[in-house]
C-alpha positions as a Python dict, from the first residue, in 0.01 Angstrom:
ca = {
    (1, 'X'): (0, 0, 0),
    (2, 'X'): (-74, 18, 372),
    (3, 'X'): (-216, 342, 509),
    (4, 'X'): (-254, 434, 874),
    (5, 'X'): (-484, 733, 905),
    (6, 'X'): (-320, 1000, 1113),
    (7, 'X'): (-400, 1151, 1446),
    (8, 'X'): (-360, 1501, 1580),
    (9, 'X'): (-86, 1389, 1820),
    (10, 'X'): (272, 1503, 1806),
    (11, 'X'): (449, 1839, 1835),
    (12, 'X'): (435, 1893, 1457),
    (13, 'X'): (60, 1831, 1415),
    (14, 'X'): (-80, 2176, 1501),
    (15, 'X'): (-432, 2074, 1396),
    (16, 'X'): (-326, 1859, 1101),
    (17, 'X'): (-352, 1484, 1069),
    (18, 'X'): (-26, 1296, 1018),
    (19, 'X'): (-96, 993, 795),
    (20, 'X'): (160, 716, 729),
    (21, 'X'): (171, 532, 394),
    (22, 'X'): (411, 247, 325),
    (23, 'X'): (457, -57, 107),
    (24, 'X'): (248, -354, 218),
    (25, 'X'): (397, -695, 284),
    (26, 'X'): (233, -815, -38),
    (27, 'X'): (413, -548, -242),
    (28, 'X'): (743, -621, -70),
    (29, 'X'): (696, -992, -147),
    (30, 'X'): (647, -915, -518),
    (31, 'X'): (977, -731, -536),
    (32, 'X'): (1155, -999, -334),
    (33, 'X'): (1063, -1246, -609),
    (34, 'X'): (1235, -1040, -879),
    (35, 'X'): (1593, -946, -959),
    (36, 'X'): (1521, -582, -888),
    (37, 'X'): (1744, -438, -617),
    (38, 'X'): (1750, -105, -437),
    (39, 'X'): (2033, 1, -667),
    (40, 'X'): (1794, -21, -963),
    (41, 'X'): (1581, 255, -813),
    (42, 'X'): (1704, 602, -907),
    (43, 'X'): (1622, 950, -784),
    (44, 'X'): (1436, 1195, -1005),
    (45, 'X'): (1675, 1381, -1232),
    (46, 'X'): (1727, 1744, -1123),
    (47, 'X'): (1531, 1683, -805),
    (48, 'X'): (1470, 2012, -623),
    (49, 'X'): (1698, 2061, -325),
    (50, 'X'): (1603, 2414, -215),
    (51, 'X'): (1257, 2399, -55),
    (52, 'X'): (1044, 2677, 89),
    (53, 'X'): (755, 2571, 313),
    (54, 'X'): (466, 2755, 469),
    (55, 'X'): (485, 2580, 805),
    (56, 'X'): (770, 2425, 999),
    (57, 'X'): (990, 2151, 859),
    (58, 'X'): (767, 1879, 1006),
    (59, 'X'): (442, 1711, 914),
    (60, 'X'): (159, 1753, 670),
    (61, 'X'): (95, 2112, 775),
    (62, 'X'): (415, 2221, 603),
    (63, 'X'): (305, 2286, 247),
    (64, 'X'): (567, 2355, -16),
    (65, 'X'): (548, 2709, -150),
    (66, 'X'): (633, 2805, -507),
    (67, 'X'): (893, 3080, -535),
    (68, 'X'): (1073, 3287, -795),
    (69, 'X'): (1443, 3213, -818),
    (70, 'X'): (1692, 3485, -729),
    (71, 'X'): (2069, 3502, -747),
    (72, 'X'): (2073, 3380, -385),
    (73, 'X'): (1852, 3074, -445),
    (74, 'X'): (2039, 2986, -764),
    (75, 'X'): (2370, 3000, -578),
    (76, 'X'): (2236, 2784, -294),
    (77, 'X'): (2108, 2530, -545),
    (78, 'X'): (2435, 2511, -739),
    (79, 'X'): (2637, 2465, -423),
    (80, 'X'): (2402, 2203, -281),
    (81, 'X'): (2393, 2015, -613),
    (82, 'X'): (2774, 2003, -609),
    (83, 'X'): (2767, 1880, -248),
    (84, 'X'): (2507, 1612, -332),
    (85, 'X'): (2714, 1499, -630),
    (86, 'X'): (3013, 1457, -402),
    (87, 'X'): (2805, 1253, -155),
    (88, 'X'): (2665, 1040, -440),
    (89, 'X'): (3021, 946, -530),
    (90, 'X'): (3122, 869, -173),
    (91, 'X'): (3091, 533, 2),
    (92, 'X'): (2945, 602, 347),
    (93, 'X'): (2870, 302, 568),
    (94, 'X'): (2921, 132, 905),
    (95, 'X'): (3160, -165, 873),
    (96, 'X'): (3032, -344, 1186),
    (97, 'X'): (2682, -387, 1038),
    (98, 'X'): (2600, -700, 841),
    (99, 'X'): (2298, -527, 683),
    (100, 'X'): (2273, -159, 595),
    (101, 'X'): (1982, -105, 833),
    (102, 'X'): (1929, 18, 1187),
    (103, 'X'): (1617, -1, 1398),
    (104, 'X'): (1558, 347, 1541),
    (105, 'X'): (1301, 451, 1797),
    (106, 'X'): (1003, 669, 1714),
    (107, 'X'): (1020, 957, 1962),
    (108, 'X'): (707, 1154, 1882),
    (109, 'X'): (339, 1103, 1804),
    (110, 'X'): (116, 805, 1875),
    (111, 'X'): (388, 556, 1771),
    (112, 'X'): (628, 670, 2045),
    (113, 'X'): (830, 377, 2176),
    (114, 'X'): (804, 175, 1855),
    (115, 'X'): (1086, 133, 1607),
    (116, 'X'): (1122, 188, 1234),
    (117, 'X'): (1383, 50, 997),
    (118, 'X'): (1634, 312, 887),
    (119, 'X'): (1826, 229, 570),
    (120, 'X'): (2190, 337, 562),
    (121, 'X'): (2261, 350, 192),
    (122, 'X'): (2312, 584, -103),
    (123, 'X'): (1936, 640, -139),
    (124, 'X'): (1963, 849, 178),
    (125, 'X'): (2261, 1063, 75),
    (126, 'X'): (2053, 1332, -97),
    (127, 'X'): (2037, 1655, 104),
    (128, 'X'): (1782, 1935, 82),
    (129, 'X'): (1773, 2278, 242),
    (130, 'X'): (1430, 2340, 389),
    (131, 'X'): (1324, 2693, 476),
    (132, 'X'): (1013, 2750, 687),
    (133, 'X'): (714, 2980, 733),
    (134, 'X'): (758, 3117, 384),
    (135, 'X'): (1079, 3298, 480),
    (136, 'X'): (1439, 3260, 362),
    (137, 'X'): (1545, 3380, 708),
    (138, 'X'): (1387, 3094, 901),
    (139, 'X'): (1528, 2741, 918),
    (140, 'X'): (1723, 2657, 602),
    (141, 'X'): (1890, 2353, 756),
    (142, 'X'): (2021, 2059, 556),
    (143, 'X'): (1807, 1742, 579),
    (144, 'X'): (1816, 1396, 421),
    (145, 'X'): (2130, 1212, 529),
    (146, 'X'): (2082, 883, 713),
    (147, 'X'): (2364, 980, 951),
    (148, 'X'): (2132, 1247, 1093),
    (149, 'X'): (1880, 983, 1204),
    (150, 'X'): (2090, 726, 1388),
    (151, 'X'): (2204, 728, 1754),
    (152, 'X'): (2524, 918, 1827),
    (153, 'X'): (2694, 599, 1943),
    (154, 'X'): (2651, 455, 1593),
    (155, 'X'): (2769, 774, 1425),
    (156, 'X'): (3109, 714, 1582),
    (157, 'X'): (3136, 395, 1375),
    (158, 'X'): (3075, 557, 1036),
    (159, 'X'): (3342, 507, 771),
    (160, 'X'): (3381, 739, 472),
    (161, 'X'): (3542, 564, 174),
    (162, 'X'): (3646, 281, 408),
    (163, 'X'): (3829, 521, 639),
    (164, 'X'): (3743, 590, 1007),
    (165, 'X'): (3580, 921, 1094),
    (166, 'X'): (3574, 1179, 1371),
    (167, 'X'): (3273, 1392, 1465),
    (168, 'X'): (3329, 1755, 1569),
    (169, 'X'): (3051, 1934, 1761),
    (170, 'X'): (2988, 2296, 1838),
    (171, 'X'): (2946, 2319, 2215),
    (172, 'X'): (2591, 2425, 2303),
    (173, 'X'): (2554, 2585, 1961),
    (174, 'X'): (2225, 2773, 1995),
    (175, 'X'): (2306, 2889, 2347),
    (176, 'X'): (2648, 3004, 2224),
    (177, 'X'): (2490, 3195, 1933),
    (178, 'X'): (2239, 3370, 2160),
    (179, 'X'): (2513, 3451, 2410),
    (180, 'X'): (2733, 3592, 2134),
    (181, 'X'): (2443, 3812, 2024),
    (182, 'X'): (2415, 3935, 2383),
    (183, 'X'): (2790, 3989, 2414),
    (184, 'X'): (2824, 3721, 2682),
    (185, 'X'): (3084, 3443, 2692),
    (186, 'X'): (2964, 3115, 2847),
    (187, 'X'): (3214, 2918, 3050),
    (188, 'X'): (3178, 2540, 3061),
    (189, 'X'): (2882, 2325, 2961),
    (190, 'X'): (2565, 2540, 2956),
    (191, 'X'): (2340, 2239, 3023),
    (192, 'X'): (2515, 2113, 3339),
    (193, 'X'): (2305, 2207, 3643),
    (194, 'X'): (2312, 2096, 4008),
    (195, 'X'): (2291, 1721, 4056),
    (196, 'X'): (1957, 1576, 4158),
    (197, 'X'): (1754, 1850, 3993),
    (198, 'X'): (1560, 1582, 3804),
    (199, 'X'): (1464, 1304, 4045),
    (200, 'X'): (1580, 958, 3936),
    (201, 'X'): (1804, 1088, 3658),
    (202, 'X'): (2180, 1021, 3672),
    (203, 'X'): (2406, 1315, 3595),
    (204, 'X'): (2450, 1242, 3224),
    (205, 'X'): (2079, 1172, 3171),
    (206, 'X'): (1988, 1491, 3354),
    (207, 'X'): (2222, 1692, 3131),
    (208, 'X'): (2063, 1536, 2821),
    (209, 'X'): (1713, 1615, 2947),
    (210, 'X'): (1805, 1973, 3039),
    (211, 'X'): (1943, 2022, 2689),
    (212, 'X'): (1628, 1882, 2530),
    (213, 'X'): (1405, 2095, 2750),
    (214, 'X'): (1600, 2414, 2675),
    (215, 'X'): (1609, 2354, 2300),
    (216, 'X'): (1237, 2274, 2306),
    (217, 'X'): (1171, 2594, 2501),
    (218, 'X'): (1371, 2800, 2251),
    (219, 'X'): (1136, 2671, 1980),
    (220, 'X'): (818, 2733, 2180),
    (221, 'X'): (605, 3045, 2224),
    (222, 'X'): (511, 2969, 2586),
    (223, 'X'): (604, 2732, 2868),
    (224, 'X'): (289, 2521, 2849),
    (225, 'X'): (346, 2421, 2487),
    (226, 'X'): (718, 2373, 2553),
    (227, 'X'): (652, 2131, 2839),
    (228, 'X'): (394, 1931, 2643),
    (229, 'X'): (626, 1905, 2344),
    (230, 'X'): (908, 1796, 2576),
    (231, 'X'): (698, 1512, 2719),
    (232, 'X'): (585, 1407, 2371),
    (233, 'X'): (949, 1338, 2285),
    (234, 'X'): (981, 1043, 2524),
    (235, 'X'): (842, 688, 2534),
    (236, 'X'): (599, 594, 2811),
    (237, 'X'): (869, 434, 3029),
    (238, 'X'): (1098, 740, 3033),
    (239, 'X'): (1119, 967, 3339),
    (240, 'X'): (1072, 1269, 3113),
    (241, 'X'): (728, 1144, 3008),
    (242, 'X'): (576, 1193, 3352),
    (243, 'X'): (740, 1518, 3463),
    (244, 'X'): (481, 1777, 3558),
    (245, 'X'): (473, 2139, 3443),
    (246, 'X'): (579, 2243, 3793),
    (247, 'X'): (882, 2013, 3786),
    (248, 'X'): (980, 2126, 3439),
    (249, 'X'): (942, 2491, 3541),
    (250, 'X'): (1189, 2435, 3823),
    (251, 'X'): (1441, 2290, 3577),
    (252, 'X'): (1394, 2575, 3327),
    (253, 'X'): (1417, 2832, 3607),
    (254, 'X'): (1745, 2676, 3721),
    (255, 'X'): (1883, 2706, 3368),
    (256, 'X'): (1775, 3071, 3342),
    (257, 'X'): (1922, 3134, 3686),
    (258, 'X'): (2258, 3010, 3559),
    (259, 'X'): (2227, 3212, 3235),
    (260, 'X'): (2017, 3520, 3322),
    (261, 'X'): (2103, 3690, 2992),
    (262, 'X'): (1884, 3431, 2816),
    (263, 'X'): (1570, 3491, 3024),
    (264, 'X'): (1385, 3695, 2760),
    (265, 'X'): (1477, 3444, 2485),
    (266, 'X'): (1337, 3129, 2645),
    (267, 'X'): (989, 3044, 2511),
    (268, 'X'): (1021, 3331, 2263),
    (269, 'X'): (1009, 3130, 1939),
    (270, 'X'): (1383, 3169, 1880),
    (271, 'X'): (1461, 2818, 1759),
    (272, 'X'): (1361, 2850, 1395),
    (273, 'X'): (1568, 3168, 1356),
    (274, 'X'): (1866, 3000, 1521),
    (275, 'X'): (1834, 2712, 1275),
    (276, 'X'): (1890, 2964, 998),
    (277, 'X'): (2207, 3085, 1167),
    (278, 'X'): (2352, 2736, 1215),
    (279, 'X'): (2249, 2648, 858),
    (280, 'X'): (2459, 2937, 726),
    (281, 'X'): (2753, 2805, 927),
    (282, 'X'): (2696, 2456, 781),
    (283, 'X'): (2670, 2607, 432),
    (284, 'X'): (3019, 2756, 466),
    (285, 'X'): (3166, 2430, 598),
    (286, 'X'): (3008, 2235, 309),
    (287, 'X'): (3143, 2488, 59),
    (288, 'X'): (3497, 2469, 199),
    (289, 'X'): (3518, 2090, 171),
    (290, 'X'): (3315, 2044, -148),
    (291, 'X'): (3554, 2271, -337),
    (292, 'X'): (3836, 2044, -219),
    (293, 'X'): (3652, 1724, -309),
    (294, 'X'): (3648, 1609, 55),
    (295, 'X'): (3316, 1467, 180),
    (296, 'X'): (3192, 1602, 514),
    (297, 'X'): (2863, 1496, 675),
    (298, 'X'): (2658, 1752, 866),
    (299, 'X'): (2425, 1686, 1161),
    (300, 'X'): (2308, 2046, 1210),
    (301, 'X'): (2544, 2135, 1498),
    (302, 'X'): (2817, 1882, 1423),
    (303, 'X'): (3018, 1750, 1130),
    (304, 'X'): (3175, 1413, 1046),
    (305, 'X'): (3490, 1381, 837),
    (306, 'X'): (3738, 1101, 771),
    (307, 'X'): (4014, 1107, 1030),
    (308, 'X'): (4278, 1241, 791),
    (309, 'X'): (4106, 1584, 774),
    (310, 'X'): (4014, 1659, 1136),
    (311, 'X'): (4236, 1965, 1175),
    (312, 'X'): (4094, 2111, 854),
    (313, 'X'): (3739, 2054, 978),
    (314, 'X'): (3801, 2227, 1310),
    (315, 'X'): (3958, 2520, 1130),
    (316, 'X'): (3668, 2545, 884),
    (317, 'X'): (3409, 2533, 1166),
    (318, 'X'): (3584, 2806, 1361),
    (319, 'X'): (3619, 3025, 1052),
    (320, 'X'): (3253, 2974, 957),
    (321, 'X'): (3122, 3053, 1305),
    (322, 'X'): (3336, 3366, 1319),
    (323, 'X'): (3207, 3480, 979),
    (324, 'X'): (2839, 3419, 1062),
    (325, 'X'): (2820, 3498, 1434),
    (326, 'X'): (3117, 3734, 1475),
    (327, 'X'): (3286, 3504, 1724),
    (328, 'X'): (3483, 3181, 1706),
    (329, 'X'): (3261, 2922, 1876),
    (330, 'X'): (3410, 2640, 2082),
    (331, 'X'): (3412, 2286, 1945),
    (332, 'X'): (3458, 1939, 2089),
    (333, 'X'): (3537, 1609, 1917),
    (334, 'X'): (3456, 1241, 1958),
    (335, 'X'): (3809, 1118, 1887),
    (336, 'X'): (4156, 1210, 1772),
    (337, 'X'): (4234, 1267, 1406),
    (338, 'X'): (4514, 1084, 1227),
    (339, 'X'): (4641, 1417, 1097),
    (340, 'X'): (4672, 1531, 1461),
    (341, 'X'): (4874, 1219, 1546),
    (342, 'X'): (5107, 1268, 1250),
    (343, 'X'): (5185, 1621, 1364),
    (344, 'X'): (5319, 1477, 1688),
    (345, 'X'): (5599, 1317, 1486),
    (346, 'X'): (5579, 976, 1660),
    (347, 'X'): (5581, 720, 1377),
    (348, 'X'): (5528, 419, 1605),
    (349, 'X'): (5234, 580, 1784),
    (350, 'X'): (5083, 681, 1450),
    (351, 'X'): (5110, 324, 1321),
    (352, 'X'): (4946, 190, 1637),
    (353, 'X'): (4673, 450, 1606),
    (354, 'X'): (4593, 349, 1248),
    (355, 'X'): (4555, -14, 1354),
    (356, 'X'): (4347, 72, 1657),
    (357, 'X'): (4096, 276, 1457),
    (358, 'X'): (4039, 3, 1197),
    (359, 'X'): (3710, -172, 1277),
    (360, 'X'): (3628, -533, 1181),
    (361, 'X'): (3453, -534, 844),
    (362, 'X'): (3155, -768, 815),
    (363, 'X'): (3094, -973, 502),
    (364, 'X'): (2784, -762, 438),
    (365, 'X'): (2985, -441, 452),
    (366, 'X'): (3248, -574, 211),
    (367, 'X'): (2973, -683, -27),
    (368, 'X'): (2812, -338, -13),
    (369, 'X'): (3147, -175, -83),
    (370, 'X'): (3208, -401, -383),
    (371, 'X'): (2858, -322, -512),
    (372, 'X'): (2920, 49, -469),
    (373, 'X'): (3249, 29, -660),
    (374, 'X'): (3074, -149, -946),
    (375, 'X'): (2791, 103, -950),
    (376, 'X'): (3008, 418, -959),
    (377, 'X'): (3298, 267, -1152),
    (378, 'X'): (3561, 339, -888),
    (379, 'X'): (3783, 153, -644),
    (380, 'X'): (3816, 248, -278),
    (381, 'X'): (4170, 238, -140),
    (382, 'X'): (4153, 288, 237),
    (383, 'X'): (4411, 507, 404),
    (384, 'X'): (4582, 226, 595),
    (385, 'X'): (4666, 48, 268),
    (386, 'X'): (4822, 343, 86),
    (387, 'X'): (5028, 470, 378),
    (388, 'X'): (5065, 806, 539),
    (389, 'X'): (4978, 1090, 306),
    (390, 'X'): (4811, 856, 53),
}
């Protein structure tokens, strides 16, 4: 094994070393000379999926805490086990990829700017709910799916059971939740500020940076730590890496000026509580689809479903947000659902839409699908081959 002794760098460190351990090239070479494949490696039976930690969800400082089960934890476990079983029996992949891997950037710590290999296979379908700071009211988000770790542009290419998908997002979820709690309705995109506020950043990049700064500030206890954590999230070449505290204060002040009702909530350690709220929304969405045997993939504030169930997903998200927050929260989507096209009643347009959404399938993807079918003992019949309503 290779071990890189950790440093105290990174927003999660908080005085703890973050050490990396991985298989050495020599160990990898041994396995490459055998007939053992990744499919021969199984997860631990009855692996725990409800986790309570002392710290945050990140790093070595987050020690797992033992807890006594209650009716609530038993219910969470049963529901998450059912959801994980559904995911285990679902083929989730990206047909344009020859290999089930993606190189993703490291965005925090001393390895910022480097890349790591992210596997996109069934070994990374297992989801856990992680609660933080020893409280069932903090965090509680769902973690573990590879779709949570890849760039959004690649998420648009995900297929579920060889069928195209659509991703539905809550618009500015945490800001919307806080505003609902304050009795305020936000109009438009909360993260869009005056152009040129961040020097050298085009409009879309500025919006992205404002969003990251605000979400970082919601998690922080003061501006100084928020600004340092914000800078730690960028590689050396990024404009965000060199922004000063004064410049970042101007951006944060502009956001608060646009949303004055949030002034007392910025840098007030709100993030981890808000994660618990959005996790309860996700829990309801998971429950709705799991009971129907329909796989849905969650990315904290968004959900991915095959394009024959888009209307159902939007309805479930609205119902869940209303139940948890007391208000139906706005959503946006990355593409049109096939079920939405069918409702228009235009058969020719629907047929064209089906063909347009079908991506080229690489030989590697087809091989992975065949292997999956053999492993689970099923056969995938994509929607375009069984016809409308199949």
